[in-house]
Residue, then its C-alpha position, 0 to 999 in steps of 0.5 A: m513450454t514450447e508446445m503450441k497454445r490452443y488459446s490466447v487468454g486475457i484476464d482483467l482482474g479488476t477492482s469491481n469485476t473480473v473479466l476473461a476474453y479469449a481467441e483460438a489459435g489462428s483465429q481473429e475472433v475475440r470472445v468474452f468468456e461467460i463465467e459461471q457463478l452463483v446469482s442467487p441461492g441454488e441458481v448458477a448462471a454464466r455472466p460476462l462479469l464476475p464481481s471481484v467480491r467475496y461474501h464471508a457467510a456466518r455459520g448456518e446462514l447459507a445451506a450447502g445445497d444452495l451453494q453448489l457450482p458445476w465443479s464443486g467436489s472436483r478433485v482436479a489439482a487439489r492441494p491442502a488448504a492449509q498450505a495456501r496460507g503458508a505459500s502466501a507467507a513463503g512466496v511474498s512475506m519476506a519480513g526477513v530474508s530467508a537464510n535457508r535458501n540455496a543462495d547460489q541458485q534462484a528460488d524454484p519458480h514452481a515452488s508456489e505452484r506446488a505449495v498452494p491449492a488450485a481450483g477444485s478441492g474441498s469446501g470452504a472459502g474458495s470460489g463460489a461457496g462450498s466450492d473448491t476454487g481457489l484459496r481457502a482461509a479455512p482452518a482445515d480441509g473438509d472442516s464441515d464447521t467452516p463457514p462458506v465463502v461466496i464469490g461473484r454476483l451472489a456475494r455482491v447481493l448478500g453483501a448489500q444486505v448484511p453489513g461487515r461480511l463483504v471483501t471488496s477492493a482487494k486490488s486497491w489493497l494490493s497497492h497499499a504498502s502501509v498495511d501488511r498485504v499478505a496478512p488476513i485483514l479483509p473484510w476491513g473492520a469486520a467483527d472478530d467472528v468473521l473469517k478474514v483473508s489477505p488481499v493476495e488471497a482474495s485476488a487469488s480466489y477470483l482468479a481461481h474461480v475463473r480458472a475453475a469455470w474455464n477448466q469446467r468448460f474446456p477440460d482438454a485445454p486447461l487455463e494454466h496451459q494457455d497463453v495467458v495475459l493478466t492486466v494491471p494498472a500502469s501505475f502499479d509499482e513493482g511491489a503491487r505487480a509482484l503480489t499480483v503475480e503471486a496471486a496468480r501463482m496461488a490460483g494455479l496460473p504460474a506462467l503468464r505475462l502482465l499488460e498495463e490496462p490502458q494499453a490493453a484498452f487501446y489494443d482493443w480499439l486497434f483490433h476492432h479498427r484493424e482493417r481501416l487503422a491508417e485511415e482512423l489514425a490519419h489525423t492523430r499524433l498523440v492519444l490520451i488514454c483515461d482509464v477510470g476503473g473501480g479503484t484507480t484512475d490510470l493515465t497513459l500517453i501514446q504517440v502515433r507516427m505514420e511510416n510507410g502508411e502504417p501507424q507506429l505506436t509508442r507509449i511516452g508517459v504513464g501516470n503515478h498511482l492515483m487511488l481515485g475511481g468508481d469506489n470513490m464515486d460510490l462513497a460520495l453518493a453514500h455520504l449524500v444518502e447517509t445524511r438523508l436516512p431516517g435517524g441520520g444527519e450530522h450525529g447519526r454516522l453509520s458504522a463502517a460495516s453499515l456504510s460498506q453496505l450502503v456503498e453497495r446499494c449506492r453502486a447499484a443506484k449509480e449504475q441504474l441512474l447513469g445508464a441508458e433509459a435511466p429513471e428520474s430517481a431511485s430508492i436506496t434502502l439500508l437494511g437493519a441487522g439481526a432480528k431487525l433486518v426488515g423492521g430496521a430498514r431505512t430508505a432514502q431517495v436520490t435523483r438522476d440529476e443529483v447523481e450527475r451533479v455529485i459525480v460529474d461536477g464532483f469528480f470531473p469539474v471544469v477547471a483551467s489547464h493550469e489548475r493542479p490538485g491541492r497538496p494534501r496533508g494526508a490522504i482521505v482514508e475510508f475502509g482503511l484505504p488512502y484515497a486521493t485527497d483531491a477528487a477532481v480527475t480533471r485536475h489530475i489530468a492537467a498535472f499529468l499532462s504537465r509532467f510530460d509536456a516536452q515529450s507531448r510537444k515533440a509528438l504533437g509537432p510545432d503546431g499542435g495542442e497548445v492552449e494560450t492562457g488556460r482560459p476557455a476558448d470560444g466555441a471549444g468542444t461540443g458543450g464548452a459554454r454549457a460546461a463552463s456555466d455549471a463548472r462546480v457544485a457551489a458551496g451552499d447550492t443545496a443542503d446536499a452539497a455538504a455531503l461531498a465534504p469528505l471527498a472534496a470540501g476545501k479542495r475544489r479550487g486547484a492551486p496554480l503552479t505559480d502566483a502568476p496569472p494564468a496568462a503568464l503560465a506556459p501553455l499546456a500541450v494537450p493530446d489531439t485524441l482521447l480514449l476513455n475506458g472504465g464502466v463509469f464512462r458508460a454515462e454520457a454525461l461523464t464522457q461529454r464533460l471530460a471531452d469538453t474540458l480537454s477541448t477547452w484546454r486545447g482550443e479545438p475539439l478532440n477526436v474521441l475514439h469510440n469504446d463500445n464496451p468499456d466493461v470488457a475492453v481491457a480483457r479483450g485488449a489483452v487478447a489483442y496484445s497476444l495477437a499483436r505479439a504474433g504479428g496480428a496487429p500493430k504493437i505498442g512500443g515504448g519499453s519500461p514506463r519508468s526509470y529505476f534507480l539504486v539509492l546510493d549511500e555515499s556518507a562513508d566516502a564523503k571527505r568534507d567538514a562536518n559543518d559543510p551542508p550535507p550532499t543531496q541524496r543521489g541514485i544511479c540509474l539501473l534501467p532507463r525509461g523506454m528500455e524494452e523487455g528482455h534486455e539486461i543492463l549491467i552497471a559495470e562502473r560500480t562495484f559493491a561489497l556483498r557481505l557473505g552470510h548477512p542480509v544485503r539490502f538495496h533501496l530503489v526508487s522509480s520515476s516516470a518523469d519526462t527525463a532521459y537517463a542513461p544506464g549508470e547515470l547519477a541523478d539527484l533524488a532531491s529534485g524530480d518525481f521519485v517514488r520509493l519502491p519496496p527494498i530488495a534483498t538477498i543473502v549469500p552464504p560463505r563458501g567455506a571455513g576460512s573463505a573471504r567474508e565479502r564478494a565484489v559484485r555488480i548490479a544487473t537489471s532487466l524488465t522480464e517478459v512477464g513484465t516485472l523488474e528483476v535485479h541480480c547481483i553478479d560476481r565481478d570475478d565469476p560472472a556465473g555467480r548470480w543472486l536474485l534480489e527479491f522485493q520485500l513485500r510485507r509492510e515496512s515499519a516506516q519509511v524515511n525521506l530520501t534526503g537528509d541524514a542518510a546523505a550526511a557526511r561521516h563524522p570527522r571524529l567518529d574514529e576517536a569515538i570508536e576508540q573510546i568505546d573500545r577502551a571500555f569494551g575492548s579486549r580483556s588485556q586493556n586496563v579499564d578504569k571504572k571511572d572511564v566506563k562511567r564517563l564514556r557517554s559524556q566523552l562521546e558527547h564531547l567528541l560528537g556533540p549532544r547525543e540528541s543531535w546524532n543522526s541515524g547514520l552516526l547512530r548506526e555506526l556507533f551501534g556497529a562498534l558496540w555490537e562488535r564488542a557485545k561479548r565484553r558488555r558483562r565485565s561489571a554492572d556498569h559495563e552492562r548498564l552502559w552497553l544496554n543504554l548506548a546500544g538501545y539508543c543507537v538502534r532506536p526506533g528499530f527501523g527506518y535506516p538501511l539494514d536495521e532489520w538485520r541489526v535488530e535480528q542480531l540484537w534479538s539473539l541476546f534476549d534469551d541470555g538476559i542480564q548478568y547483574i540481576q540484583e541491579s535495578q538500573v541494569w534491569s531498567e536499561w534492559w527493558t528500555l533497550w527492547r522498547r527502543a528496538a521494538g519497532g524492528l521486532n516481528e510479532h513472534a518476538q514481541l509476544r516473547v517479550l510480553d510473556a517474559m515481562a509477565y513472567l518476571q512480574t510473578a516473583a513466585q515463578s521467577r527463575h531468580k529470587l528478585p529483590f522487591d526493589v528491583a521488581k518495583t523499579g522495573i515496572a515503569d519501564m516494563v509498562r512503557l515497553s509493553a505499550s510499544l509492542e504494536r504487532i501483538p494480536v488485538e486480544r493481547k493488546i486489550e488484556l494489556g490495556e486493561s491491566v495497565l488501567a487496573r494498575l492505575q487505580k493504585p495511587s502509587e502508580n506512575h502517572q506515565s502509565w497513562w502515556a502507555v494507555g494512550r499508546i496501546g489504544a492509539r487509533r494510528p499506530f506508530y509503526g504497526s499495521a492499522h488492522t491491529v488497533v484496539p476496537p473503537d468500543v474498547a478504546s472509548r471505554w479507556l478514553d472515558a477513564i482518561l476524561a475523568l482525570d484532572w488533566k492539569k494534575v496528570d500531565p500525560a493524560a491530554f496526549a494520551a487522549v489525543q492518541i486514542a481520539r485521533m481522527t484517521g478518517d477510517r470509520s472502523r477505527d475512529l471513535p464516535d464524533a461526540l466523544r472526539e468533540a468532548v476531547i477537543r473541548r477538554l484540550e481547549a480548556v487546558n490550552a493544549p497545543r493547537a496541533w493536538v486539537a487538529m489531530v482529533g478534529e481532522t486527518v493530519e500528520l504528526d510533527n517531529a515533537d509529537e512523533g517523539r511523544v508517541f515513541g516515548e523519547s526523541l527520534p534520531a535527528g533527521l529521521k522523519l517518518i512517512a505515514g502510510 
């Protein structure tokens, strides 16, 4: 739109609170918008902070009359609720690439706006309860039986009283790529009868509430028609940013810009000091912005240079994603209080729902005890449930000194500048979120500054910011001596120190970069100025501790910029950013905070002996760090073949490291700090019959005005032909390391192997000897080596050769059996290699055809084994089809074919193993399946390997599926009891089945009771099970290669290492 916007608006969609600030056009006054919300049943009040939480009430729990908001019943811009869920899927859930889009045009940018509800209609799970704001997870518009949803302050109050119904930390879930972020998974771990929404829908509902409140107050200036800036963490990757934009579109805000939160906080400070800015920054060369929000710690470096008396500001560094913030602090306090509750202690762990309730209570206590004029102590009461709501209440006391020790010493310990976060074996998981393993923000800051050392030194100049040894400087800071004296909570200081174990035990001592003493380490360039943001820094003790620590590193005091209201600074700064763009204040330059690279697959071009070491994985720089928004970069030196009518998928990585790259430059991805991004993909239909099957294209990349990355394929011969590559934002089944088999050379005898495949499955004119067909597998191993050594690249090449000849797989029973065997082996595990999704999609087209030689038991066995091996690439719908087909075939009376008894009997074991591998089926079907397998195991004739299936179905940590689809702990515990009753020495699979069901994840909604896991550990030790198995039950660890194979049911391709989410 070219019309003048009446207001500049900034929205801080925070993990804990959502805030809106605004300024009228032509005005220099930035105001905070008071958001109307329910503060108690029947009471509406305007508050500057809208808590970013949703309470999903039970039917009949809240009266409709108590949940009315000023805009309730309004029909402005109403859209059917059912379309919201569909828009979420259509907009961002690209599990496959849509083939029905006109690929010669970009997607309609307003499609989401038309397809989803905005503020203002009906009743249901919208903003405020019974309101029409936002996205409703209601099954139908106007359904009076739909339980209400409350958003904001009242939601937080209700969530602290009733466990298991509060949606929190939706923003953190947006950045959690190991779950399906557009699936209804929140509240995490809630009971089946509780309404659930996706992280995207939850985020959209907060924005929709804000939009409705604004439009109620300014009906002549709707929010969607204003100049809106939405803030995101600087550490958000492209996937999380795209989901945030999608949430805004779902809320009816299709046109906005993104701004990084640390920059917004600095813009707020700049705006408030605009009259004396040159004077205020006269002695500043480098600013460290430390923004500790509810869910993340966000770090940014901004260089300050004076030109003609005016400050020139350039961002020179941003931190990687660090899920460490106020939520972690609340959780640490909850762990402390949990041990003090009557009936608590070591063996009285709360359920996930009760712990969530306790966290909300601890959040309120923390804010009270760390605030101004704080009392000496506070009572924290955990209410009971149901009829025991009051009678079952339990209370514990926590003092101000204890809160300060837990948070100040636990999260901001005094450390030397050479200390670094401990290398984790896996993130701490609570409520399903992978929090940072090392809770020390100060160690993360040291690591961040080390990464940008060269740029920092250049910004500080030759005499600025160095520490000589990393040891405290005499008299440094304003409280260095005191801070050094209480550096950490000593183990055993008090009994309460043990309460910190889940977050910091064993990780208080940072590991130096080298084994050299601190004096031998390179000095660290420390900024001269510090800006703190986030509600936690309202506590003077936290501000003082961090300033003291950095002053000690630097050897002299820092200049600490005053932030008068960290709760609203980001929203106000977003408005200041809009004013700066219009020339009202200095603008922060620096362009893209990251360099982006396209991962190259050069294996087909490699001309070397197979015995040579594999080349390192390389990437080509598409967009270098520092590139300003709005500029497109075309990589003209590289041409790619775009296959028509097939999905084309590219893998990207990013790096915020202090390294300069040029567009088109090749980078070694084995070195440096590279972060894997969601894949990008497109599909281009053929131009017509007889047209070319490929087009030569080049890649063009830009940072959009919105603040997101955009990548296009451009036709080399006709530059008008452009196709947008879209990020695939549903959870990927697995990831693979960037180095390894993806970079391996093309096998020198691959062509000979394909010739052998062609002899067996080539054109009908060939005279194929039956013995040649049976010998094909051994011939391939003779040419290529033992098949266990075939890497993913080689396997997918062989699959391609088999697929091209799939029509001739039915020449004989031997042909069909062998083709099914080899195709399944070569596509396993159905994911993890470029274009596996497309391969499995092609393979799925054979499912309805079934097999030709239905009397042959071995063919049936290979048929089920094929789908077990490819199961990880099948979506939920396909997996349900497979499961239903197996149940159908087991009922001989209903079968299309008269199956001989021996065929059905032979195929049962393979069907059981396949059914256990279907991790995307709904939980209720998994429970039915597990009970069915357990019933079969009551028969003495049942194969003992079916116990492996029980373990896989009841596993706490899926092999490739999303964590929200695991079987509930109470059901898994019952299955585990059956396994514990076995003689593990006689039933070989029993021990590992028990390990899978009892495996510790750290997520209370999935983990089994401690006593049951301890029983499993004792049994494992009694049978001398591998120590790794014991560790999997006792702590959060990753699988080794051998155990990954045990979970999958056979070995994985050589070189394929799954990366856990």
